[in-house]
FITI-193147 format. One record per residue (C-alpha): residue in one letter; x, y, z. Coordinates in steps of 0.25 Angstrom, whole numbers, padded with zeros to 4 digits, always signed. Example, Ala and Ser with C-alpha at 12.3 -4.5 7.8 and 13.67 -1.06 7.14 Angstrom:
residues 2
A+0049-0018+0031
S+0055-0004+0029
This chain:
residues 411
X+0001+0000+0000
X+0005+0013-0005
X+0009+0024+0006
X+0008+0035-0002
X-0007+0044+0002
X-0016+0046-0010
X-0019+0060-0004
X-0005+0064+0000
X-0006+0076-0008
X-0019+0083-0003
X-0020+0094+0007
X-0034+0095+0013
X-0041+0106+0022
X-0051+0101+0031
X-0061+0111+0038
X-0070+0099+0040
X-0074+0093+0054
X-0080+0083+0062
X-0080+0071+0055
X-0087+0070+0040
X-0076+0080+0034
X-0065+0077+0043
X-0066+0062+0038
X-0064+0065+0024
X-0052+0073+0027
X-0045+0063+0036
X-0048+0054+0026
X-0039+0061+0017
X-0028+0061+0027
X-0029+0047+0028
X-0025+0047+0013
X-0014+0057+0014
X-0020+0071+0014
X-0015+0082+0022
X-0028+0088+0029
X-0029+0102+0037
X-0040+0101+0047
X-0044+0116+0047
X-0049+0118+0062
X-0053+0130+0072
X-0047+0129+0085
X-0060+0135+0091
X-0070+0128+0083
X-0065+0114+0083
X-0068+0102+0074
X-0081+0097+0083
X-0074+0082+0082
X-0063+0088+0091
X-0074+0091+0101
X-0078+0077+0105
X-0073+0077+0117
X-0062+0069+0125
X-0062+0056+0120
X-0061+0043+0130
X-0051+0032+0130
X-0055+0019+0139
X-0063+0028+0147
X-0053+0038+0150
X-0053+0054+0143
X-0042+0056+0134
X-0033+0067+0138
X-0030+0079+0129
X-0037+0090+0122
X-0050+0084+0118
X-0051+0092+0105
X-0039+0084+0099
X-0040+0069+0105
X-0054+0065+0100
X-0054+0053+0092
X-0065+0059+0083
X-0057+0068+0078
X-0043+0061+0077
X-0052+0051+0068
X-0058+0062+0058
X-0045+0071+0058
X-0033+0062+0057
X-0022+0066+0047
X-0026+0079+0046
X-0018+0094+0051
X-0026+0104+0060
X-0025+0119+0057
X-0034+0129+0066
X-0039+0141+0059
X-0049+0152+0063
X-0057+0152+0047
X-0066+0163+0051
X-0052+0172+0049
X-0046+0177+0037
X-0034+0173+0040
X-0037+0158+0042
X-0043+0158+0029
X-0031+0164+0022
X-0023+0154+0028
X-0031+0143+0023
X-0032+0149+0009
X-0017+0148+0009
X-0018+0133+0011
X-0028+0131+0003
X-0019+0131-0011
X-0013+0118-0006
X-0025+0110-0001
X-0032+0100-0010
X-0045+0097-0001
X-0053+0106+0008
X-0063+0097+0017
X-0076+0105+0025
X-0089+0100+0030
X-0093+0113+0036
X-0108+0119+0033
X-0108+0126+0019
X-0102+0139+0020
X-0094+0138+0031
X-0081+0138+0023
X-0085+0149+0013
X-0085+0158+0026
X-0071+0157+0030
X-0066+0157+0015
X-0064+0142+0014
X-0077+0139+0005
X-0074+0131-0009
X-0076+0142-0018
X-0065+0151-0010
X-0054+0140-0008
X-0055+0134-0022
X-0050+0146-0028
X-0037+0146-0020
X-0037+0132-0023
X-0044+0127-0036
X-0039+0112-0035
X-0046+0110-0021
X-0056+0101-0017
X-0066+0106-0007
X-0076+0096-0001
X-0087+0101+0008
X-0096+0091+0018
X-0107+0100+0022
X-0121+0094+0026
X-0129+0097+0013
X-0119+0101+0004
X-0114+0116+0000
X-0128+0119-0007
X-0142+0116-0007
X-0153+0121+0002
X-0148+0115+0015
X-0133+0117+0014
X-0133+0125+0026
X-0138+0113+0035
X-0128+0109+0046
X-0127+0096+0050
X-0117+0085+0057
X-0119+0069+0053
X-0132+0067+0061
X-0139+0078+0055
X-0135+0074+0041
X-0139+0059+0043
X-0152+0064+0048
X-0155+0073+0037
X-0152+0063+0026
X-0162+0052+0034
X-0150+0044+0039
X-0154+0045+0054
X-0168+0041+0051
X-0163+0027+0046
X-0156+0023+0059
X-0162+0014+0069
X-0171+0004+0072
X-0184+0001+0064
X-0197+0008+0071
X-0188+0015+0081
X-0187+0030+0081
X-0173+0036+0073
X-0162+0036+0082
X-0160+0053+0077
X-0145+0052+0076
X-0133+0041+0073
X-0123+0041+0083
X-0114+0041+0070
X-0112+0051+0061
X-0114+0043+0049
X-0114+0055+0041
X-0101+0060+0044
X-0091+0049+0037
X-0102+0047+0027
X-0097+0060+0022
X-0083+0059+0022
X-0085+0046+0014
X-0093+0053+0004
X-0084+0064+0005
X-0074+0058+0002
X-0077+0051-0011
X-0079+0064-0020
X-0066+0072-0011
X-0056+0059-0015
X-0062+0062-0030
X-0060+0076-0031
X-0044+0074-0026
X-0042+0065-0036
X-0050+0075-0048
X-0042+0086-0043
X-0029+0079-0045
X-0034+0079-0059
X-0042+0092-0062
X-0035+0102-0052
X-0049+0107-0050
X-0055+0106-0035
X-0068+0103-0031
X-0078+0106-0021
X-0086+0096-0015
X-0098+0098-0010
X-0104+0087-0001
X-0117+0085+0008
X-0115+0076+0018
X-0130+0073+0021
X-0130+0069+0006
X-0119+0059+0009
X-0125+0052+0020
X-0138+0051+0011
X-0131+0040+0001
X-0132+0031+0014
X-0148+0033+0014
X-0149+0030+0001
X-0159+0017+0001
X-0169+0024+0011
X-0168+0038+0002
X-0169+0030-0012
X-0181+0021-0005
X-0188+0033+0000
X-0188+0039-0013
X-0191+0027-0022
X-0201+0020-0013
X-0205+0031-0003
X-0202+0022+0010
X-0196+0029+0021
X-0184+0023+0027
X-0183+0018+0042
X-0174+0013+0052
X-0171-0002+0050
X-0161-0005+0061
X-0149-0014+0057
X-0160-0023+0046
X-0159-0024+0032
X-0169-0023+0021
X-0164-0036+0015
X-0153-0042+0024
X-0159-0050+0036
X-0154-0052+0047
X-0147-0040+0047
X-0144-0034+0059
X-0136-0032+0070
X-0137-0044+0081
X-0134-0047+0096
X-0121-0057+0098
X-0115-0063+0111
X-0110-0053+0120
X-0116-0040+0127
X-0118-0029+0117
X-0112-0039+0105
X-0119-0037+0090
X-0117-0043+0078
X-0123-0037+0062
X-0127-0049+0053
X-0133-0046+0039
X-0140-0057+0032
X-0138-0053+0017
X-0146-0064+0010
X-0154-0078+0012
X-0140-0085+0010
X-0133-0077+0022
X-0145-0080+0031
X-0147-0096+0029
X-0131-0095+0033
X-0136-0088+0046
X-0146-0099+0049
X-0135-0108+0048
X-0127-0100+0059
X-0139-0099+0067
X-0141-0114+0065
X-0152-0114+0058
X-0165-0111+0067
X-0178-0115+0064
X-0182-0100+0063
X-0171-0096+0053
X-0174-0108+0045
X-0188-0103+0042
X-0193-0099+0029
X-0197-0086+0033
X-0182-0082+0036
X-0175-0087+0022
X-0178-0075+0014
X-0171-0060+0018
X-0185-0053+0015
X-0191-0062+0025
X-0180-0061+0035
X-0180-0046+0032
X-0195-0045+0036
X-0192-0051+0049
X-0179-0043+0054
X-0184-0040+0068
X-0186-0056+0071
X-0173-0061+0063
X-0166-0051+0072
X-0171-0056+0082
X-0167-0070+0079
X-0155-0068+0075
X-0152-0059+0086
X-0153-0070+0098
X-0144-0081+0087
X-0132-0069+0086
X-0131-0066+0101
X-0127-0080+0104
X-0115-0078+0097
X-0102-0068+0100
X-0102-0058+0088
X-0087-0062+0082
X-0094-0075+0081
X-0106-0073+0074
X-0097-0063+0065
X-0088-0075+0061
X-0098-0085+0059
X-0109-0077+0051
X-0097-0070+0042
X-0092-0085+0038
X-0105-0088+0031
X-0107-0074+0024
X-0117-0066+0033
X-0111-0051+0036
X-0111-0052+0051
X-0101-0040+0060
X-0099-0038+0075
X-0104-0025+0080
X-0094-0018+0086
X-0090-0009+0095
X-0078+0002+0095
X-0071-0007+0103
X-0073-0020+0094
X-0071-0011+0081
X-0056-0007+0087
X-0053-0022+0087
X-0059-0027+0074
X-0050-0036+0068
X-0055-0030+0053
X-0053-0016+0057
X-0040-0019+0062
X-0035-0026+0050
X-0040-0014+0040
X-0032-0006+0049
X-0045+0003+0049
X-0038+0011+0063
X-0026+0018+0062
X-0016+0021+0075
X-0013+0035+0075
X-0008+0046+0086
X-0013+0059+0090
X-0004+0067+0097
X-0013+0070+0108
X-0023+0057+0110
X-0012+0049+0106
X-0013+0034+0097
X-0026+0032+0092
X-0033+0024+0081
X-0041+0032+0071
X-0049+0025+0059
X-0042+0027+0045
X-0051+0028+0032
X-0056+0013+0032
X-0052+0011+0015
X-0039+0006+0009
X-0033+0008-0004
X-0023+0001-0011
X-0011+0011-0011
X-0015+0019+0001
X-0024+0016+0014
X-0027+0029+0022
X-0019+0030+0035
X-0020+0039+0046
X-0007+0046+0049
X-0011+0054+0062
X-0022+0058+0071
X-0031+0070+0070
X-0023+0084+0072
X-0022+0093+0084
X-0031+0105+0082
X-0021+0115+0073
X-0009+0106+0076
X-0006+0109+0060
X-0007+0124+0063
X+0008+0127+0061
X+0011+0117+0049
X-0001+0121+0041
X+0002+0136+0043
X+0016+0139+0043
X+0021+0126+0034
X+0011+0125+0025
X+0006+0139+0024
X+0021+0144+0027
X+0015+0155+0035
X+0026+0161+0046
X+0026+0157+0062
X+0023+0173+0065
X+0012+0172+0056
X+0006+0157+0061
X+0008+0163+0075
X-0002+0176+0070
X-0013+0167+0064
X-0013+0158+0078
X-0014+0171+0087
X-0025+0178+0078
X-0033+0166+0079
X-0031+0161+0064
X-0024+0149+0068
X-0036+0144+0077
């Protein structure tokens, strides 16, 4: 495998915060891009403000804004500079930096960067080959372009939240996992990488206007089309499937131990029946076909659950996979941490943070023949690269650098 980083030639200015945009920038960093995160010392990225993490029940020491694993995960492989962009001198500094940049990433409300001289129209005049990725909630144009939102609001607006839950129960109201953020990041990466390739050939930059809500709607394509074509309103179905049965989460031996099982067809059903010892109820004609089983999902789940809870999860997984049935243990974080498959794939990398010390971060989960994404450093300390960027890259004198700090331009 080659050690040549495919994006080593790129310099990225990262104005994004929280999760969706920062994840895009961190991924570019894994593949070699130099990513400069633009921060404000008095208006911190929300992911720096998640509180002091615990390790084995003990709060970690050090500044809380620096030691959070959430921030480290989405901001590894970055430099950090701090500027007050409301000040003209700060805008001028970035305008000096932009000619050497290739990509700008932002996930702010439309117009936020225009007001501080960093909108696409202005910066593209400085650098016509610049790729500018905007990741707002609903896009830069349209009647709702002023909508401010984060992941749960976006997933609610596109109907995703209404599909989460069990039949005949009220909607949960909010998932505890902001699915919209990583979904938006991966959707944004595709056109961004395509633009990077095109700019290499045409030398002409582009503005990518992404709507995170529209990206999230793609994962609800089936219920949307069903409503458009058939007038059917989708509702929560729990872990069930329209055609597969059994299909769900079932108890295994032990306290709060579970496995997922998905029987895709009637042949697999017969294999499952054999594994269960061919009980009389399972051999009855009413269970032979998947459509019939799907209509009796609750009754089927009850009897399957009584069988699975006699066995350890890993025993069920090995036995059912052995006969071609999809089965997996339901893992908590601790179990994932020691999972042999994740270990073999190198999903986690050990890096060192200058304050909190050694830690494991999750790297990009895909590999290419010539290069695999690699985390080279944990997240930066706030403003740790001010001197390098402003003095080494831009060539400011020490006196001018100190003046900008004293005046609050470098915040």
